[in-house]
N, C-alpha and C positions, 0 to 999 in steps of 0.2 A: 513201431510202424511210422513211416514217414509219408507225408502227403505232398504231392508236387502241385505247384500252381504257377501261373504266368503273371508277371507283374510288368506293366508298362510304365517306364519312368521318362520324364522329360530328359532330353539329352544332357543338359547341364548337370542335373542331379545324378544321373548315371555316371557321368565322368567324375564327379566329386566323390561318389561312393566308391568307385574303382580306385581312385587315388588314396582315399582314406584306408581302404582295405589293404592295398599294397603296402602303405606305410606301417600298418599294424601287423603285417605279415599274416593276414587271414584272407579268406575268399570273400567275395562280395556276398555270397550266400550266407556265410557266417556273420558278416556285418549286419545283414538284414535280420537274421535270427536274433542276434544280440540286441539290436535296436528295438525290435518288436517285444522281446522279453522285458526290456527296460520300461517301455511304454506301458505294457500290460501291468507290470508291478506298480507303476506310478498311478494309474487310474484305479487300481484296486484299493488304494489307500485314499482316494479322493471321495469324500462324503457326498458331494454333489453328483458325481458320476454314479455312485452306488444307489442313490435315491432315484435317479433317472432310470437305471436298470430295473429296479424294483417296480417302478411305475409301469414300464413297458411290459414286464413279465406279467403283472397283474392284469393289464389291459389285454394282452394276448391270451391269457387264460380265460378271461371273460368271453372273448370272441370265440375261442375254441369250444368252450362250454355251450355257447349258443348254437354253434354249428353241430354239436354232437346230439342236440335234442331232436 
């Protein structure tokens, strides 16, 4: 299943992305997918990021638990 979203880029970034995608022989859509996949892989191995995520999840759970009472 695929999800569609709209992304607004500064014109210069959009132009650069288009040029990079053309040079790589891929669509801008594929360039964005590849770039996001790379970034997500990077942060998954970042201990500080994981710590922040765990803190946010714990905090959100506490809030939701209070709301459920």
